[in-house]
LUMGU-509209 format. One line per 4 residues: number of its first residue (from 1); their letters; for each residue y, z, x of C-alpha. Coordinates in nm, 3 decimals, m for minus. Last residue first. Layout:
<pts>
NUM = A = Y Z X ~ ...
</pts>
This chain:
<pts>
112 = SSVT = 3.158 m3.657 0.063 ~ 2.867 m3.819 m0.122 ~ 2.938 m4.109 m0.320 ~ 2.683 m4.177 m0.641
108 = VLTG = 2.643 m4.505 m0.822 ~ 2.408 m4.518 m1.103 ~ 2.354 m4.858 m1.263 ~ 2.420 m4.919 m1.632
104 = KGWY = 2.213 m4.998 m1.942 ~ 2.421 m5.340 m2.000 ~ 2.647 m5.356 m2.299 ~ 2.774 m5.612 m2.526
100 = QGQC = 3.073 m5.629 m2.727 ~ 3.404 m5.620 m2.506 ~ 3.355 m5.984 m2.440 ~ 3.058 m5.891 m2.213
96 = NCYY = 3.037 m5.570 m2.022 ~ 2.874 m5.405 m1.734 ~ 2.818 m5.058 m1.687 ~ 2.866 m4.827 m1.376
92 = VATD = 2.719 m4.487 m1.402 ~ 2.967 m4.275 m1.206 ~ 3.037 m4.142 m0.875 ~ 3.405 m4.315 m0.785
88 = EPKL = 3.562 m3.960 m0.754 ~ 3.333 m3.909 m0.431 ~ 3.547 m4.213 m0.277 ~ 3.407 m4.555 m0.193
84 = SNMQ = 3.641 m4.734 0.042 ~ 3.459 m5.057 m0.059 ~ 3.328 m5.149 m0.384 ~ 3.237 m5.555 m0.443
80 = LYVT = 3.170 m5.579 m0.828 ~ 2.968 m5.896 m0.942 ~ 2.932 m6.097 m1.233 ~ 2.621 m6.324 m1.288
76 = NKAN = 2.545 m6.616 m1.506 ~ 2.405 m6.780 m1.193 ~ 2.607 m7.113 m1.197 ~ 2.922 m6.914 m1.384
72 = DRSI = 2.931 m6.713 m1.051 ~ 3.168 m6.420 m1.086 ~ 3.400 m6.169 m0.915 ~ 3.513 m5.849 m0.960
68 = AFRG = 3.687 m5.670 m0.645 ~ 3.722 m5.316 m0.552 ~ 3.925 m5.105 m0.314 ~ 4.272 m5.264 m0.337
64 = KVSD = 4.304 m5.159 m0.682 ~ 4.037 m4.908 m0.808 ~ 4.236 m4.611 m0.934 ~ 4.505 m4.858 m1.088
60 = AYNT = 4.211 m5.001 m1.323 ~ 4.190 m5.360 m1.230 ~ 4.259 m5.717 m1.409 ~ 4.126 m6.040 m1.282
56 = IGIY = 4.205 m6.398 m1.400 ~ 3.877 m6.599 m1.263 ~ 3.895 m6.874 m1.549 ~ 3.630 m6.719 m1.768
52 = TITA = 3.825 m6.407 m1.762 ~ 3.753 m6.108 m1.507 ~ 3.759 m5.762 m1.596 ~ 3.792 m5.432 m1.375
48 = VLER = 3.722 m5.052 m1.397 ~ 3.738 m4.966 m1.737 ~ 3.690 m4.606 m1.862 ~ 3.407 m4.438 m2.009
44 = QKGP = 3.490 m4.087 m2.120 ~ 3.427 m3.804 m1.868 ~ 3.134 m3.517 m1.865 ~ 2.971 m3.718 m1.581
40 = AQRY = 3.157 m4.021 m1.505 ~ 3.128 m4.314 m1.696 ~ 3.225 m4.661 m1.559 ~ 3.335 m4.995 m1.688
36 = WGMV = 3.284 m5.350 m1.520 ~ 3.387 m5.645 m1.713 ~ 3.321 m5.984 m1.816 ~ 3.538 m6.245 m2.033
32 = FNSF = 3.281 m6.487 m2.178 ~ 3.320 m6.881 m2.135 ~ 3.092 m6.924 m1.831 ~ 2.835 m6.743 m2.001
28 = FRGS = 2.793 m6.995 m2.257 ~ 2.425 m7.011 m2.266 ~ 2.330 m6.647 m2.268 ~ 2.140 m6.419 m2.060
24 = AACS = 2.358 m6.231 m1.822 ~ 2.297 m6.092 m1.477 ~ 2.504 m5.797 m1.347 ~ 2.548 m5.736 m1.004
20 = LKLS = 2.694 m5.431 m0.815 ~ 2.790 m5.442 m0.458 ~ 2.850 m5.113 m0.237 ~ 3.057 m5.002 0.007
16 = GGAQ = 3.105 m4.701 0.255 ~ 3.413 m4.484 0.325 ~ 3.232 m4.187 0.118 ~ 2.858 m4.175 0.167
12 = VLGG = 2.629 m4.407 m0.029 ~ 2.390 m4.339 m0.302 ~ 2.282 m4.611 m0.497 ~ 2.367 m4.905 m0.759
8 = GSEV = 2.324 m5.255 m0.682 ~ 2.166 m5.377 m1.034 ~ 2.280 m5.433 m1.386 ~ 2.113 m5.618 m1.661
4 = LEVQ = 2.311 m5.785 m1.956 ~ 2.160 m5.919 m2.234 ~ 2.376 m6.134 m2.473 ~ 2.300 m6.201 m2.848
</pts>
């Protein structure tokens, strides 16, 4: 069982930045593929970014060049640095582990 707790969401103006964190329980965090997903009101949950245990990253086209996913295996934590935020980035952001485990989410609101 893996528990995930997200933090760092909030209200920011367009063009601003936020950094999300996801703290994970579990002994084998460094072996896990971690990801960030988001769900905007009235829309389906979508992939934002993933990172493998050796640091290979993958991004949705909509966030490439603006967002960066990273991880600190010593702290069992994965991060999402979000820059140049747009109103369309407004969503609840969820941390995911191995495609199986989900956090409860953190709300990001970008005002125009």
